[in-house]
C-alpha positions in Angstrom: 0.0 0.0 0.0 3.0 2.3 0.4 5.5 1.1 -2.2 3.2 0.6 -5.1 1.7 4.1 -5.0 5.3 5.4 -4.8 6.3 3.4 -7.8 3.3 4.6 -9.7 4.1 8.2 -8.9 7.7 7.8 -10.1 6.6 6.0 -13.2 4.0 8.6 -14.2 6.2 11.5 -13.0 8.9 10.5 -15.5 11.9 8.8 -13.9 13.4 7.7 -10.6 15.5 10.5 -9.1 17.4 11.0 -5.9 14.5 12.9 -4.5 12.2 10.1 -5.4 14.4 7.7 -3.5 14.5 10.1 -0.5 10.7 10.2 -0.6 10.5 6.4 -0.3 13.0 6.4 2.6 11.0 9.2 4.3 7.7 7.4 3.7 9.0 4.1 5.1 10.5 5.8 8.2 7.2 7.7 8.9 5.2 4.5 8.4 7.3 2.7 11.0 7.2 5.8 13.3 3.4 5.8 13.1 3.3 2.2 14.2 5.5 3.1 17.2 3.2 6.1 18.0 0.1 3.9 17.8 1.7 1.3 20.1 2.6 3.9 22.6 -0.8 5.6 22.4 -2.7 2.3 22.8 -0.9 1.5 26.1 -0.5 5.1 27.4 -2.8 4.5 30.3 -1.2 1.4 31.6 2.1 1.3 33.5 5.1 0.7 31.2 8.5 -0.3 32.3 10.9 2.7 32.1 13.1 0.9 29.6 10.1 0.0 27.4 8.8 3.5 27.4 12.3 4.9 26.7 12.9 2.6 23.8 9.6 3.2 22.3 9.9 7.0 22.5 13.5 6.9 21.3 12.6 4.9 18.2 9.7 7.1 17.5 11.9 10.2 17.7 14.6 8.8 15.5 12.2 7.4 12.8 10.2 10.7 12.8 13.4 12.7 12.4 14.6 10.5 9.5 11.2 10.5 7.9 10.7 14.3 8.1 14.2 15.0 7.0 14.0 12.8 3.9 10.6 14.1 3.0 11.7 17.7 3.3 14.7 17.1 1.0 12.5 15.3 -1.5 9.7 17.9 -1.6 11.7 21.1 -1.0 10.8 22.6 -4.4 7.1 22.1 -4.2 4.8 25.2 -4.1 3.7 26.0 -0.6 0.0 25.2 -1.3 0.8 21.8 -2.7 3.2 21.0 0.1 0.5 22.1 2.6 -2.0 19.7 1.1 0.4 16.7 1.2 1.5 17.5 4.8 -2.1 18.1 5.9 -3.1 14.7 4.4 -0.4 12.9 6.3 -1.2 14.7 9.5 -5.0 14.0 9.2 -4.3 10.4 8.5 -2.1 10.1 11.6 -4.7 11.8 13.8 -7.5 9.6 12.4 -5.4 6.5 13.1 -5.1 7.5 16.8 -8.9 8.1 17.0 -9.3 4.6 15.6 -6.9 3.2 18.3 -9.2 4.8 20.9 -12.2 3.2 19.4 -10.3 -0.1 19.0 -11.0 -0.1 15.2 -7.4 0.4 14.0 -7.1 -3.2 13.0 -10.7 -3.5 11.8 -12.2 -2.4 8.5 -12.1 1.4 9.3 -8.3 1.2 10.0 -7.7 -0.9 6.9 -9.7 1.6 4.7 -7.7 4.5 6.2 -4.4 2.8 5.4 -5.6 2.2 1.8 -6.4 5.9 1.3 -3.8 7.5 3.5 -0.8 5.5 2.2 -1.8 6.4 -1.3 -0.5 9.9 -0.7 2.9 8.5 -1.7 1.6 8.6 -5.3 1.3 12.3 -5.7 4.3 12.8 -3.5 6.5 10.7 -5.7 4.9 12.2 -8.8 6.1 15.7 -7.8 9.4 14.5 -6.5 10.3 13.0 -9.8 9.4 15.9 -12.1 5.6 15.8 -12.3 4.0 19.3 -12.4 0.2 18.8 -12.9 -1.8 18.9 -9.7 -4.8 17.2 -11.3 -2.7 14.3 -12.5 -1.2 13.9 -9.1 -4.6 13.9 -7.4 -5.9 11.4 -10.0 -3.0 9.0 -9.1 -4.0 9.2 -5.5 -7.6 8.4 -6.4 -6.7 5.5 -8.6 -4.3 4.0 -6.0 -6.9 4.4 -3.2 -9.6 2.7 -5.3 -7.4 -0.3 -6.0 -6.3 -0.8 -2.4 -9.8 -0.4 -1.1 -10.8 -3.2 -3.5 -8.0 -5.3 -2.0 -9.2 -4.6 1.5 -12.8 -5.6 0.8 -11.8 -8.7 -1.2 -9.4 -10.0 1.5 -12.1 -9.5 4.2 -14.6 -11.3 2.0 -12.3 -14.4 1.7 -11.4 -14.3 5.4 -15.1 -14.1 6.4 -16.1 -16.9 4.0 -13.3 -19.0 5.5 -14.5 -18.3 9.0 -18.1 -19.2 8.1 -17.1 -22.3 6.0 -19.7 -21.4 3.4 -20.5 -24.5 1.3 -24.1 -25.1 0.5 -26.0 -22.0 1.6 -26.7 -19.9 -1.5 -28.7 -17.3 0.5 -26.0 -16.8 3.0 -23.4 -16.6 0.3 -25.4 -14.0 -1.5 -25.7 -11.9 1.6 -22.0 -12.1 2.2 -21.0 -11.0 -1.3 -23.6 -8.2 -1.6 -21.5 -5.5 0.0 -18.2 -6.3 -1.7 -19.9 -6.4 -5.1 -21.5 -3.0 -4.4 -18.1 -1.7 -3.3 -16.5 -3.0 -6.5 -19.1 -1.2 -8.6 -18.6 2.1 -6.8 -14.8 1.8 -7.0 -15.0 1.1 -10.8 -16.9 4.4 -11.1 -14.3 6.1 -8.9 -11.5 4.7 -11.2 -13.1 6.1 -14.3 -13.7 9.5 -12.6 -10.0 9.4 -11.5 -8.8 8.9 -15.1 -10.9 11.7 -16.4 -9.9 14.0 -13.5 -6.2 13.7 -14.4 -6.9 13.7 -18.1 -5.2 10.3 -18.3 -5.6 7.8 -21.0 -8.8 5.8 -20.6 -6.7 2.7 -21.3 -5.6 3.1 -17.7 -8.7 1.2 -16.7 -6.8 -1.9 -17.9 -4.8 -1.7 -14.6 -8.0 -2.8 -12.8 -8.9 -5.7 -15.1 -6.9 -8.4 -13.2 -8.6 -7.3 -9.9 -12.0 -7.4 -11.6 -11.3 -11.0 -12.9 -10.1 -12.0 -9.4 -13.3 -10.6 -7.9 -15.5 -12.6 -10.3 -13.6 -15.9 -9.9 -13.0 -15.5 -6.2 -16.7 -14.8 -5.6 -17.8 -17.7 -7.8 -15.5 -20.1 -5.8 -16.4 -18.7 -2.4 -17.5 -22.2 -1.2 -13.8 -23.3 -1.4 -11.8 -22.7 1.8 -9.1 -20.2 0.9 -5.5 -20.4 2.1 -4.7 -17.1 3.7 -1.1 -17.4 2.5 -2.4 -17.9 -1.1 -4.7 -14.9 -0.8 -1.8 -12.8 0.5 0.4 -13.9 -2.4 -2.4 -13.1 -4.9 -2.9 -9.6 -3.5 0.9 -8.9 -3.8 0.8 -10.1 -7.4 -2.2 -8.0 -8.2 -0.7 -5.0 -6.5 2.4 -5.3 -8.7 0.3 -5.9 -11.8 -1.8 -2.9 -11.1 1.2 -0.6 -10.7 2.9 -1.8 -13.9 -0.2 -1.7 -16.0 -1.2 1.8 -14.7 2.3 3.1 -15.6 2.3 1.5 -19.0 -1.2 2.5 -20.1 -1.5 6.0 -18.8 
């Protein structure tokens, strides 16, 4: 969810540059820092050993410093308004993740959806860091990456829930289970088309979503078969790579 949007931004922006590489370093560091922050925030009301608290806060400080430093070097030439939008998006995503920790929803569907949307900010960031100049195109890349990874979130949850329920011979139950993911797929398909038009990108970019659409159809049709979670994970990784490559090639 972080590396693929970055690769898409670099690919559409034009080329891999030192600043693009620094953006990836900064993104990974801030991603790890956010996890340290969430861990500390989750347990802030219970007593922590002095050493545990010290190590957590020290790692948080170091990772944050590395992340912000690398990000600043990568995006130093951005117009103030654009930089404000990107920084604001990152800040809002972090704040929202802490609210979800309070509600104990950070590992549930809301947290997964936030990750799919929030980490997609790497696409416009990488786009600008590697020479891109069009704000609408950058926003479109964010929309397209968000749409794809939201599909991945809902598809994986569908397979996990079907595995938990061991659906085999109950068509009614199976239909009820797939109704929401199918509805989400339709909405995300519309969002993808809107995203391509928003950025004035080639309509052929929709090809990047074809493997995911085929997976949705075949996966839903075979919902009665117990899915190996390892296989599902490998499939999602393959689909993510395919999505990134196809989006770069066809847009």
